[in-house]
C-alpha positions in Angstrom: 76.6 112.2 64.1 78.6 109.8 62.1 77.5 106.2 61.6 79.7 103.3 62.6 79.3 99.9 60.9 79.0 97.0 63.3 82.5 95.5 62.5 84.2 98.8 63.3 82.2 99.2 66.5 83.2 95.7 67.6 86.9 96.5 66.9 86.7 99.8 68.9 84.9 98.1 71.8 87.6 95.4 71.9 90.3 98.2 71.8 88.5 100.0 74.7 88.3 96.7 76.6 92.1 96.2 76.2 92.9 99.8 77.2 90.7 100.3 80.2 92.8 98.3 82.8 95.9 100.4 81.8 93.9 103.6 82.0 92.6 102.7 85.4 96.2 101.9 86.5 97.5 105.2 85.1 94.7 107.2 86.8 95.5 105.6 90.1 99.1 106.5 89.8 98.2 110.1 89.3 95.9 110.0 92.3 98.6 110.7 94.9 97.9 107.8 97.1 101.0 108.4 99.1 99.6 111.8 100.1 96.4 110.1 101.3 98.6 107.7 103.4 100.5 110.6 104.8 97.3 112.3 105.7 96.1 109.2 107.5 99.3 109.1 109.5 99.0 112.8 110.4 95.6 112.1 111.8 96.9 109.1 113.8 95.2 106.4 111.7 96.4 103.1 110.4 96.0 101.7 106.9 92.9 99.8 107.9 91.2 102.8 109.4 92.1 101.9 113.0 93.9 104.3 115.4 97.6 104.3 116.1 98.8 103.8 119.7 98.9 106.7 122.1 102.2 108.4 122.9 103.5 107.5 126.3 102.8 110.0 129.0 105.9 109.1 131.1 108.7 110.4 128.7 109.6 114.0 129.1 112.2 116.5 128.1 112.7 119.2 130.7 109.2 120.3 131.8 107.5 119.0 128.6 106.0 115.6 128.3 106.6 114.0 124.9 102.9 113.4 124.4 102.2 117.1 125.1 105.0 118.1 122.7 103.5 115.9 119.9 100.1 117.3 120.5 101.4 120.8 120.1 103.3 119.9 117.0 100.3 118.1 115.4 96.9 118.5 117.2 95.3 116.4 114.4 96.8 113.2 115.7 95.1 113.6 119.1 98.2 112.4 120.9 98.5 109.3 118.7 101.6 108.2 116.8 102.0 110.2 113.6 105.6 109.2 112.9 106.4 112.8 111.9 108.2 115.1 114.4 111.2 114.2 116.5 112.8 116.2 119.2 115.8 117.3 117.2 114.1 117.1 113.8 116.9 114.7 112.6 114.4 112.2 111.2 111.6 114.6 110.3 109.8 113.5 107.2 112.2 110.7 106.2 109.7 108.0 106.9 107.0 109.9 104.9 109.3 110.4 101.9 110.3 106.7 101.9 106.7 105.4 101.3 106.3 104.2 97.7 103.2 103.1 95.9 103.2 100.5 93.1 100.0 100.3 91.1 99.6 96.9 89.3 96.7 95.8 87.1 95.3 93.7 90.0 96.3 95.6 93.2 98.0 98.6 94.9 101.0 97.9 97.0 102.5 100.4 99.5 106.2 99.8 100.5 109.0 101.4 102.4 112.6 100.4 102.8 113.0 102.8 105.8 114.2 100.7 108.7 116.4 102.7 111.1 116.9 101.5 114.7 114.2 103.7 116.2 111.5 102.3 113.7 112.3 98.7 114.7 110.8 99.5 118.2 107.7 100.9 116.4 107.4 98.0 114.0 107.5 95.6 117.1 104.3 97.3 118.4 102.5 97.9 115.1 103.5 96.2 111.9 104.9 98.1 108.9 102.0 96.8 106.7 99.4 98.2 109.1 101.2 101.6 109.1 101.6 102.2 105.4 98.6 102.0 103.0 95.1 103.4 102.7 91.7 102.0 103.5 89.6 100.2 101.0 87.1 103.1 101.1 89.8 105.6 100.3 91.0 103.5 97.4 87.4 103.3 96.1 87.0 107.0 96.5 90.1 107.6 94.4 88.8 105.3 91.7 85.4 107.1 91.7 87.2 110.4 91.3 89.0 109.0 88.2 85.8 107.6 86.7 84.9 110.7 84.5 88.4 110.8 83.0 88.2 107.1 82.2 84.7 107.5 80.8 85.9 110.2 78.5 88.7 108.0 77.3 86.4 105.0 76.6 83.9 107.2 74.8 86.6 108.7 72.7 87.9 105.2 71.7 84.4 104.0 70.7 83.4 107.2 68.9 86.6 108.1 67.1 88.8 104.9 67.4 91.7 107.0 69.0 93.1 106.9 72.5 93.1 110.3 74.1 94.8 111.3 77.4 
């Protein structure tokens, strides 16, 4: 094991201190937070862990009620809004693909510019900010999964003085 003089160690610790926030930011970008949000929506959950509203039982197409149709298409949602399948598949997946995540040094922001007429009715019942996003626990879990990778980077900086990816 090589010896490091105290001045070099202080410089490397300072370098590591400067690099850690950017490493955390990069690791969160690679964590696929949008997929976590999509999974929440498929399970009929909101961004704060609550449940989405139930589908109406009065709308039907032919002999099939819309709530039953939605339950057949996605049994995970338990008849709750999942904003995924539509009768004619015209809008299928457009909302999901429109969700973007911006990871800053201080926070994570979810955003979508998807605002067709049918979504305005949905946003009137449940706000866009409540639909998109993930829970604090899910964000903490994503950060904990990234911890070993960041730990290796910090150890590499302190031991060798080089930044590794």
